[in-house]
N, CA, C and O of each residue as an XYZ file, in Angstrom:
472
protein
N     -33.327      8.289     38.098
C     -32.914      7.191     37.405
C     -32.338      7.000     36.550
O     -33.125      7.399     35.692
N     -30.933      6.451     35.678
C     -30.641      6.180     34.494
C     -30.542      6.391     33.082
O     -31.129      5.677     32.269
N     -30.038      7.057     32.871
C     -30.291      7.341     31.365
C     -28.926      7.347     30.759
O     -27.882      7.823     31.205
N     -29.292      6.368     29.035
C     -28.040      6.639     27.881
C     -28.054      6.609     27.003
O     -28.877      5.832     26.519
N     -27.357      7.244     26.245
C     -26.956      7.927     25.427
C     -25.975      7.678     24.787
O     -24.803      7.912     25.078
N     -26.384      7.207     23.913
C     -25.539      6.511     22.928
C     -25.768      7.155     21.368
O     -26.835      7.443     20.825
N     -23.825      7.326     20.633
C     -23.853      8.001     19.548
C     -22.444      7.197     18.853
O     -21.412      6.715     19.319
N     -22.952      7.329     17.674
C     -21.095      6.547     16.851
C     -22.636      5.768     15.698
O     -23.859      5.910     15.695
N     -21.902      5.181     15.097
C     -22.520      4.031     13.782
C     -22.413      4.195     12.827
O     -21.474      4.495     12.090
N     -23.247      4.041     12.739
C     -23.774      4.183     10.861
C     -23.259      3.070      9.265
O     -23.716      2.311      8.411
N     -22.432      3.503      9.586
C     -22.318      2.482      7.682
C     -20.829      2.863      6.801
O     -20.466      3.773      6.055
N     -19.996      1.128      7.576
C     -18.930      1.515      7.115
C     -18.551     -0.060      5.995
O     -19.084     -1.169      6.031
N     -17.456      0.459      5.109
C     -17.409     -1.082      4.302
C     -16.572     -2.151      5.080
O     -16.012     -1.999      6.166
N     -16.595     -2.835      4.594
C     -15.629     -3.909      5.359
C     -14.288     -3.947      5.267
O     -13.593     -3.690      4.284
N     -14.076     -4.167      5.971
C     -12.361     -4.114      6.927
C     -12.531     -2.841      7.283
O     -11.561     -2.153      7.604
N     -13.535     -2.457      7.276
C     -13.449     -0.509      8.245
C     -13.634     -0.154      9.129
O     -14.220     -0.962      9.848
N     -13.319      1.244      9.784
C     -14.020      0.733     11.729
C     -15.083      2.416     11.472
O     -15.238      3.394     10.740
N     -15.664      1.570     13.001
C     -16.453      2.729     14.002
C     -16.561      2.740     15.134
O     -16.690      1.726     15.820
N     -16.519      4.354     15.718
C     -16.390      3.770     16.598
C     -17.967      4.007     17.274
O     -18.725      4.664     16.561
N     -18.393      3.629     18.303
C     -19.064      4.242     19.865
C     -18.869      4.656     21.117
O     -18.010      4.052     21.760
N     -19.423      5.499     21.609
C     -19.263      6.152     22.215
C     -21.347      5.908     23.230
O     -22.412      5.845     22.616
N     -21.183      5.844     24.677
C     -22.199      5.893     25.317
C     -22.054      6.745     26.943
O     -20.946      6.686     27.476
N     -22.562      7.088     27.272
C     -22.518      8.564     27.901
C     -24.038      8.683     28.900
O     -25.099      9.127     28.461
N     -23.800      8.124     30.439
C     -24.772      7.857     31.366
C     -24.764      9.045     31.724
O     -23.789      9.795     31.778
N     -26.283      9.355     32.087
C     -27.105     10.132     32.599
C     -27.553     10.454     33.750
O     -28.773     10.314     33.672
N     -27.112     11.015     35.387
C     -28.070     10.107     35.882
C     -26.994      9.841     37.013
O     -25.848     10.271     37.141
N     -27.728      9.014     37.762
C     -26.752      8.733     39.567
C     -26.282      7.587     39.275
O     -27.217      6.786     39.296
N     -25.641      7.255     39.101
C     -25.162      5.852     39.003
C     -23.363      5.402     39.847
O     -22.461      5.144     39.050
N     -23.153      5.372     40.816
C     -22.418      5.617     41.500
C     -22.243      4.247     42.436
O     -23.079      3.372     42.656
N     -20.655      4.379     42.985
C     -20.479      2.453     42.802
C     -19.594      1.678     41.808
O     -19.639      1.768     40.581
N     -18.919      1.032     42.425
C     -18.538     -0.242     41.673
C     -19.666     -0.435     39.864
O     -20.891     -0.336     39.927
N     -19.170     -0.615     38.917
C     -20.529     -0.227     37.960
C     -19.804     -0.907     36.475
O     -18.685     -0.624     36.049
N     -20.870     -1.948     35.803
C     -20.137     -2.513     34.182
C     -20.688     -1.988     33.289
O     -21.854     -1.595     33.269
N     -19.929     -1.935     32.495
C     -20.755     -0.608     31.340
C     -20.757     -1.746     30.416
O     -20.315     -2.862     30.688
N     -21.253     -1.410     29.370
C     -21.150     -2.043     27.972
C     -21.450     -2.067     26.563
O     -21.258     -1.116     25.806
N     -22.090     -3.567     26.128
C     -22.142     -3.642     24.094
C     -22.295     -4.682     23.858
O     -21.699     -5.752     23.976
N     -23.682     -4.105     23.282
C     -24.619     -5.699     23.316
C     -24.856     -5.648     21.672
O     -25.039     -4.502     21.261
N     -24.879     -6.522     20.824
C     -25.731     -6.191     19.500
C     -27.043     -6.874     19.243
O     -27.047     -7.945     19.850
N     -28.134     -6.678     18.596
C     -29.246     -7.502     17.952
C     -28.403     -7.386     16.744
O     -27.456     -6.671     16.416
N     -29.193     -8.499     16.108
C     -28.798     -8.398     14.577
C     -30.441     -9.190     14.055
O     -31.214     -9.812     14.785
N     -30.605     -8.857     12.389
C     -32.370     -9.116     12.507
C     -32.491    -10.507     12.568
O     -31.681    -11.149     11.899
N     -33.173    -11.003     13.105
C     -33.902    -12.569     13.411
C     -33.553    -13.388     14.095
O     -33.875    -14.572     14.202
N     -32.418    -12.378     14.917
C     -31.332    -12.998     16.498
C     -31.360    -11.938     17.307
O     -31.554    -10.726     17.211
N     -31.044    -12.938     18.355
C     -31.401    -12.583     19.947
C     -29.867    -11.699     20.134
O     -28.707    -11.836     19.744
N     -30.793    -10.556     21.127
C     -29.160     -9.768     21.482
C     -28.492    -10.963     22.309
O     -28.831    -11.975     22.923
N     -26.778     -9.898     21.794
C     -25.576    -11.241     22.283
C     -24.958     -9.635     22.823
O     -25.221     -8.462     22.558
N     -23.830    -10.494     23.879
C     -22.713     -9.510     24.362
C     -21.545     -9.003     22.967
O     -21.284     -9.314     21.805
N     -21.192     -8.197     23.856
C     -19.939     -7.879     22.680
C     -18.612     -7.659     23.635
O     -17.491     -8.128     23.439
N     -19.111     -6.685     24.892
C     -17.863     -6.351     25.793
C     -18.749     -5.541     27.064
O     -19.806     -4.910     27.039
N     -17.751     -5.893     28.214
C     -17.885     -4.795     28.867
C     -17.280     -4.415     30.171
O     -17.105     -5.392     30.898
N     -16.951     -3.399     30.621
C     -15.765     -2.857     31.053
C     -16.330     -2.620     32.576
O     -17.461     -2.178     32.779
N     -15.187     -3.049     33.878
C     -16.206     -2.346     34.499
C     -15.713     -0.888     35.182
O     -14.955     -0.038     34.714
N     -16.376     -0.917     36.371
C     -14.760      1.103     36.649
C     -13.802      0.491     37.550
O     -13.110      0.766     38.530
N     -14.046     -0.342     36.869
C     -12.460     -0.926     37.957
C     -11.445     -1.564     37.260
O     -10.418     -2.120     37.649
N     -12.324     -1.229     35.224
C     -11.117     -2.209     34.192
C     -10.953     -3.126     33.638
O     -10.316     -3.401     32.621
N     -11.773     -3.876     34.569
C     -11.679     -5.163     34.171
C     -12.576     -5.132     32.660
O     -13.621     -4.482     32.637
N     -12.233     -5.671     31.742
C     -12.907     -6.861     30.601
C     -13.726     -7.898     30.085
O     -13.586     -9.050     30.495
N     -14.160     -7.745     29.642
C     -15.166     -8.950     28.405
C     -15.054     -9.313     28.134
O     -14.714    -10.138     28.982
N     -14.861    -10.119     26.517
C     -15.603     -9.698     25.243
C     -16.042    -10.902     25.167
O     -15.682    -11.869     25.838
N     -16.821    -10.854     24.349
C     -16.851    -12.082     23.565
C     -16.250    -12.694     22.081
O     -15.710    -11.995     21.223
N     -16.408    -13.729     22.017
C     -15.027    -14.853     21.268
C     -15.195    -13.450     20.152
O     -14.410    -12.501     20.141
N     -16.309    -13.584     19.325
C     -15.994    -11.976     17.893
C     -15.416    -10.825     18.009
O     -14.924    -10.119     17.129
N     -15.512    -10.620     19.394
C     -14.913     -9.029     19.421
C     -12.993     -9.440     20.100
O     -12.246     -8.552     20.512
N     -12.817    -10.122     20.071
C     -11.420     -9.493     20.775
C     -10.666     -9.512     20.718
O      -9.980     -9.545     21.739
N     -10.027     -9.508     19.286
C      -9.046     -9.681     18.228
C      -9.877     -7.912     17.927
O      -9.139     -6.931     18.024
N     -11.095     -7.746     17.649
C     -11.306     -6.207     16.695
C     -11.482     -5.231     17.235
O     -11.458     -4.175     16.603
N     -11.721     -5.265     18.608
C     -12.684     -3.812     19.218
C     -12.472     -3.602     20.340
O     -12.841     -4.351     21.245
N     -11.970     -2.763     20.466
C     -11.846     -2.464     22.590
C     -12.783     -1.836     22.499
O     -13.339     -1.246     21.573
N     -13.036     -2.026     23.918
C     -13.697     -0.665     25.109
C     -13.292     -0.656     25.983
O     -12.700     -1.604     26.498
N     -13.523      0.754     26.602
C     -12.990      1.901     27.005
C     -13.633      3.013     28.034
O     -14.413      3.694     27.368
N     -13.607      3.430     29.312
C     -14.282      4.136     29.035
C     -13.645      5.195     30.006
O     -12.431      5.184     30.208
N     -14.517      6.155     30.635
C     -13.725      6.966     31.223
C     -14.916      7.000     32.772
O     -16.130      6.896     32.593
N     -14.508      7.106     33.742
C     -15.257      6.951     34.775
C     -15.940      8.681     35.579
O     -16.955      8.980     36.209
N     -14.205      9.752     34.895
C     -15.564     11.202     35.336
C     -16.120     12.052     34.169
O     -16.237     13.276     34.120
N     -16.581     10.686     32.809
C     -18.021     11.383     31.813
C     -18.621     10.121     31.663
O     -19.138      9.511     30.727
N     -18.402      9.900     32.868
C     -19.847      8.474     33.365
C     -19.693      8.256     31.734
O     -20.592      8.930     31.232
N     -18.611      7.321     30.256
C     -19.084      6.971     29.599
C     -17.471      5.915     28.644
O     -16.241      5.962     28.593
N     -18.896      4.910     27.944
C     -18.075      3.486     27.303
C     -18.707      4.077     26.371
O     -19.738      4.720     26.171
N     -17.203      3.418     25.513
C     -16.405      4.019     24.196
C     -16.482      1.672     23.977
O     -16.398      0.651     24.658
N     -16.661      2.072     22.746
C     -16.133      1.054     21.348
C     -15.106      1.655     20.284
O     -15.124      2.885     20.227
N     -14.495      1.210     19.700
C     -13.765      0.742     18.569
C     -13.786     -0.244     18.218
O     -13.475     -1.149     18.992
N     -14.198     -0.548     16.763
C     -14.341     -0.990     16.281
C     -13.291     -1.307     15.507
O     -12.405     -0.499     15.782
N     -12.807     -2.299     14.422
C     -12.011     -2.107     13.396
C     -11.830     -3.918     12.527
O     -11.815     -5.073     12.951
N     -11.755     -3.464     11.575
C     -11.660     -5.000     10.556
C     -13.229     -5.822     10.949
O     -13.755     -6.907     11.195
N     -13.511     -4.006     10.741
C     -15.743     -4.370     10.578
C     -15.867     -5.547      8.802
O     -15.539     -5.645      7.619
N     -16.762     -6.284     10.196
C     -17.451     -7.775      8.768
C     -19.383     -7.021      8.323
O     -20.039     -6.068      8.745
N     -19.573     -7.902      7.494
C     -20.842     -7.716      7.754
C     -21.499     -8.373      8.148
O     -22.592     -7.907      7.827
N     -21.717     -9.552      8.882
C     -21.455     -9.925     10.024
C     -21.821     -8.834     11.402
O     -22.781     -8.828     12.174
N     -20.770     -8.070     11.323
C     -20.465     -7.088     12.305
C     -22.758     -6.073     12.649
O     -23.283     -5.233     13.379
N     -23.068     -6.828     11.739
C     -24.088     -6.074     11.309
C     -25.695     -5.786     12.383
O     -26.665     -6.544     12.361
N     -25.609     -4.818     13.034
C     -26.719     -4.803     14.027
C     -27.550     -3.870     14.606
O     -28.420     -3.344     13.911
N     -27.456     -3.655     15.460
C     -27.880     -2.235     16.414
C     -27.327     -3.027     17.997
O     -27.523     -4.001     18.723
N     -26.371     -1.551     17.821
C     -25.716     -1.370     19.250
C     -26.476     -1.397     20.556
O     -27.166     -0.383     20.452
N     -26.770     -1.950     21.737
C     -26.783     -1.132     22.361
C     -25.878     -1.326     23.603
O     -25.334     -2.359     23.991
N     -25.845      0.146     24.228
C     -25.354      1.229     25.861
C     -25.747     -0.196     26.345
O     -26.630     -0.715     25.662
N     -25.204     -1.040     27.533
C     -25.934     -1.002     29.045
C     -25.342     -1.007     30.023
O     -24.223     -1.514     29.952
N     -25.787     -0.469     31.348
C     -24.792     -0.071     32.077
C     -25.343     -0.856     33.961
O     -26.486     -0.489     34.235
N     -24.651     -1.832     35.168
C     -25.106     -2.351     35.546
C     -25.017     -1.788     37.204
O     -24.703     -0.655     36.839
N     -25.028     -1.728     37.930
C     -24.324     -1.340     39.393
C     -24.357     -2.605     39.758
O     -25.219     -3.472     39.900
N     -23.094     -2.494     39.891
C     -22.314     -4.572     40.639
C     -22.910     -4.402     42.531
O     -22.866     -5.513     43.060
N     -23.261     -3.611     43.231
C     -23.912     -3.841     45.030
C     -24.565     -3.002     44.703
O     -24.573     -2.135     43.830
N     -25.389     -3.457     45.824
C     -27.463     -3.520     45.621
C     -27.418     -1.600     45.856
O     -26.485     -0.825     46.067
N     -28.524     -1.455     45.733
C     -29.513     -1.635     45.210
C     -29.868     -1.801     43.980
O     -30.850     -1.117     43.689
N     -29.353     -2.603     42.924
C     -29.413     -2.761     41.744
C     -30.676     -1.867     40.346
O     -31.862     -1.596     40.159
N     -29.639     -1.779     39.866
C     -29.689     -0.984     38.863
C     -29.095     -1.105     36.698
O     -28.155     -1.077     35.904
N     -30.285     -1.214     36.837
C     -30.194     -1.876     35.059
C     -30.717     -0.681     33.668
O     -31.863     -0.260     33.505
N     -29.584     -0.370     32.876
C     -30.186      1.231     32.238
C     -29.677     -0.074     30.590
O     -28.717     -0.846     30.595
N     -30.431      0.066     29.724
C     -30.017      0.473     28.728
C     -30.426      1.432     27.148
O     -31.476      1.956     26.778
N     -29.488      1.366     26.713
C     -29.529      2.290     25.778
C     -30.385      2.284     24.501
O     -30.966      1.228     24.249
N     -30.529      3.246     23.723
C     -32.238      3.553     23.019
C     -31.520      2.540     21.326
O     -32.335      2.183     20.475
N     -30.118      2.268     21.161
C     -29.528      1.263     20.827
C     -29.550      2.341     18.988
O     -30.412      2.927     18.332
N     -27.161      1.904     18.777
C     -27.562      2.315     17.241
C     -26.898      1.716     16.236
O     -25.868      1.106     16.524
N     -27.257      1.756     15.137
C     -27.472      1.028     14.082
C     -25.900      1.375     13.573
O     -25.328      2.465     13.590
N     -25.123     -0.674     12.859
C     -24.054     -0.682     12.554
C     -24.178     -1.249     11.420
O     -24.189     -2.478     11.502
N     -24.308     -0.692     10.057
C     -24.709     -1.393      8.554
C     -22.514     -1.380      7.972
O     -21.759     -0.410      7.907
N     -22.230     -2.839      7.693
C     -20.689     -3.464      7.677
C     -21.590     -4.078      6.259
O     -22.006     -5.232      6.359
N     -21.848     -3.405      5.118
C     -20.879     -3.417      3.890
C     -19.982     -4.201      2.937
O     -18.793     -3.899      2.833
N     -20.572     -5.293      2.173
C     -19.593     -6.286      2.125
C     -19.151     -5.564      0.324
O     -18.248     -6.072     -0.341
């Protein structure tokens, strides 16, 4: 069973920066994709950014110029550096890990709150 433990997040003023990290414990062999999703109050969960074990990244339009996703495969950890934060970036950020080859394994973290004040 794979468990994802997130850290980081918190309260920051608009224009500031925050860094999130997520470590996967348990067995998640083979090609994987890890990433971040977020959910604002009253809205659906949406993609922020993902990165495969091979280093291929995918960003949402709102994040591609301000956020940077990276990972350390040896530590099974994915990071999200968020710069130039805006109040609309406020929400709960969830870590996700997905195995890309059978058998399918998908795991979610418990979520970490990011609040950007204006």
